[in-house]
C-alpha positions as CSV (number, residue, x, y, z in Angstrom):
1,M,124.4,55.5,99.3
2,S,127.7,57.1,98.6
3,T,128.7,60.4,100.2
4,A,128.4,62.2,96.9
5,E,124.9,60.8,96.3
6,K,123.9,61.9,99.8
7,L,125.3,65.4,99.3
8,R,123.4,65.7,95.9
9,R,120.2,64.5,97.5
10,E,120.6,67.0,100.4
11,G,121.4,69.8,97.9
12,K,118.4,69.0,95.8
13,A,116.1,69.0,98.8
14,E,117.6,72.3,100.0
15,G,116.9,73.8,96.6
16,K,113.3,72.5,96.6
17,A,112.8,74.0,100.0
18,E,114.1,77.4,99.0
19,T,111.9,77.5,95.9
20,L,108.9,76.5,97.9
21,L,109.6,79.1,100.5
22,R,109.7,81.8,97.8
23,Q,106.5,80.6,96.3
24,L,104.7,80.4,99.6
25,R,105.8,84.0,100.5
26,K,104.7,85.3,97.1
27,R,101.3,83.6,97.5
28,F,100.5,84.0,101.2
29,G,102.9,86.8,102.4
30,P,105.2,86.5,105.4
31,L,105.2,83.0,106.8
32,P,105.1,82.0,110.5
33,P,108.4,80.7,111.8
34,S,106.8,77.3,112.4
35,A,105.9,76.9,108.7
36,E,109.5,77.7,107.7
37,Q,110.9,75.2,110.2
38,R,108.5,72.5,109.1
39,L,109.4,73.1,105.4
40,R,113.1,73.0,106.1
41,A,112.7,69.8,108.0
42,G,110.6,68.2,105.2
43,T,111.7,65.1,103.3
44,P,112.1,65.4,99.5
45,E,108.8,63.5,99.1
46,Q,107.0,66.0,101.5
47,L,108.5,68.9,99.6
48,D,107.2,67.5,96.3
49,L,103.7,67.1,97.9
50,W,103.7,70.6,99.3
51,T,104.9,72.0,96.0
52,D,101.9,70.4,94.3
53,R,99.5,71.6,97.0
54,I,100.5,75.2,96.6
55,L,98.6,75.3,93.4
56,D,95.2,74.6,95.0
57,A,95.7,75.7,98.6
58,T,93.8,78.8,99.8
59,S,95.9,79.2,102.9
60,I,99.3,78.1,104.3
61,D,97.5,75.5,106.4
62,G,96.1,74.0,103.2
63,V,99.6,73.3,102.0
64,F,100.6,71.4,105.1
65,V,97.3,69.7,105.9
66,D,97.6,66.0,106.9
67,S,101.4,65.9,106.5
């Protein structure tokens, strides 16, 4: 993977994380620091999974269950 591709991938993951943080705060209110840390450390695949789960989750824990 070239440096440019790596930077694009990291930038895309960062954008996904920021969007998901905004959605989680809108749905569940202020987030515990541990949830923010977990989200920011997530892989692109995890971020996609969590983004899908926000539609059905009834709590913040429901977004991160079994991940």
